[in-house]
C-alpha positions in Angstrom: 17.2 -170.5 -41.6 14.4 -172.5 -40.0 16.1 -175.8 -41.0 19.3 -174.6 -39.3 17.4 -173.9 -36.1 15.9 -177.4 -36.2 19.1 -179.2 -36.7 21.3 -176.8 -34.5 19.3 -177.3 -31.3 16.7 -180.0 -31.8 13.7 -180.0 -29.5 14.3 -183.8 -28.9 17.6 -183.0 -27.1 18.5 -181.2 -23.9 21.1 -178.9 -25.6 19.3 -175.7 -24.6 19.1 -176.8 -21.0 22.8 -177.7 -21.0 23.7 -174.3 -22.6 22.0 -172.5 -19.7 23.8 -174.7 -17.2 27.3 -174.2 -18.6 26.7 -170.5 -19.1 25.6 -170.1 -15.4 28.5 -172.3 -14.3 31.1 -170.1 -16.2 29.5 -166.9 -14.9 29.9 -168.2 -11.3 33.6 -169.0 -12.0 34.4 -165.7 -13.6 36.6 -164.8 -10.6 39.2 -167.4 -11.5 42.6 -166.0 -12.5 45.3 -167.2 -14.8 47.5 -167.9 -11.8 45.0 -170.2 -10.2 44.8 -172.2 -13.4 48.6 -172.4 -13.7 48.3 -170.6 -17.0 51.4 -168.6 -17.8 49.5 -165.5 -19.0 50.8 -162.1 -18.1 47.3 -160.4 -18.4 48.7 -157.1 -17.0 50.5 -156.4 -20.2 48.5 -154.3 -22.6 49.7 -156.2 -25.7 48.8 -159.5 -24.0 45.3 -158.1 -23.1 44.8 -157.2 -26.7 45.5 -160.8 -27.8 43.2 -162.0 -25.0 40.4 -159.9 -26.4 41.0 -161.3 -29.9 40.9 -164.9 -28.6 37.8 -164.2 -26.7 36.2 -162.7 -29.9 37.2 -165.7 -32.0 35.5 -168.3 -29.6 32.4 -166.1 -29.2 32.2 -165.7 -33.0 31.7 -169.4 -33.3 28.1 -169.1 -32.5 27.5 -166.7 -35.4 28.7 -169.2 -38.0 26.4 -171.6 -39.7 28.6 -174.3 -41.3 30.4 -176.8 -39.0 33.7 -176.2 -40.6 33.3 -172.4 -40.1 32.6 -173.0 -36.4 35.7 -175.2 -36.3 37.8 -172.5 -37.9 36.8 -170.1 -35.1 38.2 -172.6 -32.6 41.4 -172.9 -34.6 41.9 -169.1 -34.8 41.2 -168.8 -31.0 43.7 -171.6 -30.2 46.4 -170.1 -32.4 45.9 -166.7 -30.7 46.3 -168.5 -27.3 49.7 -169.8 -28.4 50.6 -166.2 -29.3 49.5 -165.1 -25.9 51.7 -167.6 -24.1 54.6 -166.8 -26.4 54.5 -163.2 -25.6 53.8 -163.8 -21.8 56.7 -166.4 -21.5 59.1 -165.0 -24.1 59.4 -168.4 -25.8 57.0 -170.8 -27.6 54.5 -172.7 -25.4 54.1 -176.5 -25.3 50.9 -178.5 -25.5 50.8 -179.0 -21.7 50.7 -175.2 -21.2 48.0 -174.7 -23.9 45.0 -176.4 -22.0 45.1 -174.2 -18.9 45.3 -171.1 -21.1 42.3 -172.4 -23.1 40.3 -172.9 -20.0 41.1 -169.4 -18.9 39.9 -167.9 -22.2 36.7 -169.9 -22.1 36.0 -168.6 -18.6 36.5 -165.0 -19.7 34.6 -165.4 -23.0 31.6 -167.5 -21.7 30.6 -168.3 -25.3 26.9 -168.4 -26.0 25.2 -171.7 -26.7 28.5 -173.5 -26.0 27.0 -177.0 -25.7 24.9 -176.6 -28.7 27.8 -175.5 -30.8 30.0 -178.4 -29.7 27.2 -180.9 -30.3 26.4 -179.3 -33.7 30.1 -179.7 -34.8 30.2 -183.3 -33.5 27.0 -184.3 -35.3 27.6 -182.7 -38.8 31.4 -182.2 -39.2 33.4 -184.8 -41.0 34.5 -187.4 -38.2 37.9 -187.8 -39.7 38.5 -184.0 -39.4 37.6 -184.2 -35.7 39.9 -187.1 -35.0 43.0 -186.0 -36.8 44.8 -182.8 -37.8 45.1 -179.4 -36.3 41.4 -178.6 -36.1 40.7 -182.0 -34.4 43.4 -181.4 -31.8 42.0 -178.0 -30.8 38.4 -179.2 -30.8 39.4 -182.0 -28.4 41.2 -179.6 -26.1 38.1 -177.4 -26.1 35.9 -180.4 -25.1 38.4 -181.1 -22.3 38.4 -177.6 -21.1 34.5 -177.6 -20.9 34.6 -180.9 -19.0 37.1 -179.4 -16.6 35.0 -176.3 -16.0 32.0 -178.5 -15.3 33.8 -180.4 -12.6 36.0 -177.8 -11.2 36.4 -177.6 -7.4 38.6 -176.3 -4.6 41.2 -179.0 -5.1 41.4 -178.2 -8.8 42.5 -174.6 -7.9 44.6 -175.5 -4.9 42.2 -173.6 -2.6 40.6 -174.6 0.6 37.0 -175.5 0.6 36.1 -172.4 2.6 37.9 -170.1 0.1 36.3 -171.8 -2.8 32.8 -171.5 -1.3 33.5 -167.9 -0.3 34.4 -167.0 -4.0 31.5 -168.9 -5.4 29.1 -167.2 -3.0 30.6 -163.7 -3.5 31.6 -163.3 0.1 35.2 -163.2 -1.0 36.6 -160.9 -3.6 39.4 -162.0 -5.9 42.6 -159.9 -6.0 42.3 -156.9 -8.3 44.2 -156.4 -11.4 43.4 -159.5 -13.4 41.8 -159.4 -16.8 38.1 -158.8 -16.6 38.0 -158.1 -12.9 36.0 -155.0 -11.9 35.2 -154.5 -15.5 34.1 -150.8 -15.4 37.0 -149.7 -13.3 39.6 -151.8 -14.9 38.5 -150.9 -18.4 38.9 -147.1 -17.4 42.4 -147.8 -15.9 43.3 -150.0 -18.9 42.4 -147.1 -21.2 44.3 -144.7 -19.1 47.5 -146.9 -19.1 47.1 -147.4 -22.8 46.9 -143.6 -23.4 49.9 -143.1 -21.1 51.8 -145.7 -23.1 50.8 -144.0 -26.4 51.9 -140.6 -25.0 55.2 -142.1 -23.8 55.8 -143.6 -27.3 54.9 -140.2 -29.0 57.3 -138.4 -26.7 60.2 -140.8 -27.5 59.4 -140.4 -31.2 59.4 -136.5 -30.8 62.7 -136.6 -29.0 64.3 -138.8 -31.6 62.9 -136.5 -34.3 64.4 -133.4 -32.5 67.8 -135.2 -32.3 67.7 -136.0 -36.0 66.8 -132.3 -36.8 69.8 -131.0 -34.7 72.1 -133.6 -36.2 71.0 -132.5 -39.7 71.6 -128.8 -38.8 75.1 -129.6 -37.5 75.9 -131.7 -40.6 74.7 -128.8 -42.8 76.9 -126.3 -41.0 79.8 -128.6 -41.3 79.1 -129.1 -45.0 78.9 -125.4 -45.6 82.2 -124.7 -43.8 83.8 -127.5 -45.8 82.6 -126.1 -49.1 83.8 -122.6 -48.3 87.3 -124.0 -47.3 87.5 -126.0 -50.5 86.5 -123.0 -52.7 89.0 -120.8 -50.9 91.7 -123.3 -51.4 90.9 -123.5 -55.2 90.9 -119.7 -55.5 94.3 -119.5 -53.7 95.8 -122.1 -55.9 94.5 -120.8 -59.2 93.6 -117.1 -58.7 91.0 -115.8 -61.1 92.1 -112.4 -62.6 89.5 -110.3 -64.2 90.9 -107.8 -66.7 89.4 -104.5 -67.5 87.6 -104.5 -70.9 88.8 -101.9 -73.5 86.9 -100.7 -76.4 88.5 -101.1 -79.9 87.7 -99.1 -83.0 88.3 -101.3 -86.0 88.9 -98.3 -88.3 91.7 -97.1 -86.3 93.5 -100.4 -86.2 96.5 -100.6 -88.6 96.5 -103.9 -90.5 99.7 -105.2 -92.2 98.8 -105.3 -95.7 101.8 -107.4 -96.8 100.4 -110.4 -95.1 97.0 -110.3 -96.8 96.3 -112.2 -100.0 95.7 -110.2 -103.2 92.1 -109.0 -103.7 89.9 -110.9 -105.9 89.5 -109.5 -109.4 86.5 -110.3 -111.4 87.3 -112.2 -114.6 85.1 -111.2 -117.6 83.4 -114.0 -119.4 83.0 -113.8 -123.2 79.6 -115.0 -124.3 79.6 -117.0 -127.6 76.6 -115.7 -129.6 
C-alpha cells in the first residue's frame, strides 16, 4: 500500500496541489446547469436522475481502484451511462458531439476526489496504446478535454454576461431551482416525495388493473356456468334419463322352463382294476 501511495501521488510532483485547485474550481462551478452547457439532459425526470446518480458514482469510484486499467474501466462505465442518459432524455441515440457537454456536466456534479492525480496515474502507468486507441482511449481523451474545459470556463463559454458570471461565482446570484443537485437538502426531499408519488400512482394503476381482471374473471365464470347449465339441459331434453323403480325378485318363486335346460350330469362309476 505504501508503494501505491508513492507512485500514485509522488512528492516530486505537484499533483496534490492540482487536485485541490481543480476540486475548488469544480465546487465554485456547481451552479452550472445542463442547459448552460448545451447538454441535452432532462434532469427533471426521475429515471434520468437515477442514471445521473449512477454516472456520478462510477466516476467517483475511479479513486478507489488501484490498477490503472480498473480506473479506466470506471471512466468507461460512466461514459456508457452518459450515453444512456442522453438516449432517455432525447428519445434517440446521442452522437459524439453531444457526449462531451454531458460529460462536463457529470464531472461538475460529481467533483471526483484526486481527479488530477488519477488522470496522471493512468497516463503514467497504463498501456499507451490503450489510451490512444479503442473505446477506453476515446472516453479517457474526452475526460481530459472536459477537465481542460472546466479549468478555462468563463462567461463566454456559458453564453452569459461577465456580470452574471461573476455574480454566480461570488454567490450573489442564485441559479434557477429545479436542476440536479441544486438546493441539495430541499430538492432531495422533493425528489423523494415525487418518487413516492410516482410509486403510489403505479401501485394504484396496478390495483385498478387487478380489479378489472377480477371482475372480468367473475363475469367469465358466470357465463361459463350458464353455458354449462344450458348444455346439460339440452342433453337431458334430447335424451331423457328414465329411472325405473327397482323390484325385489325371489329366485325360488321364479318358474324356469325345464325343457330348455340340458340334462343333469350323472356321475359315471369307474371300475378299478385290482
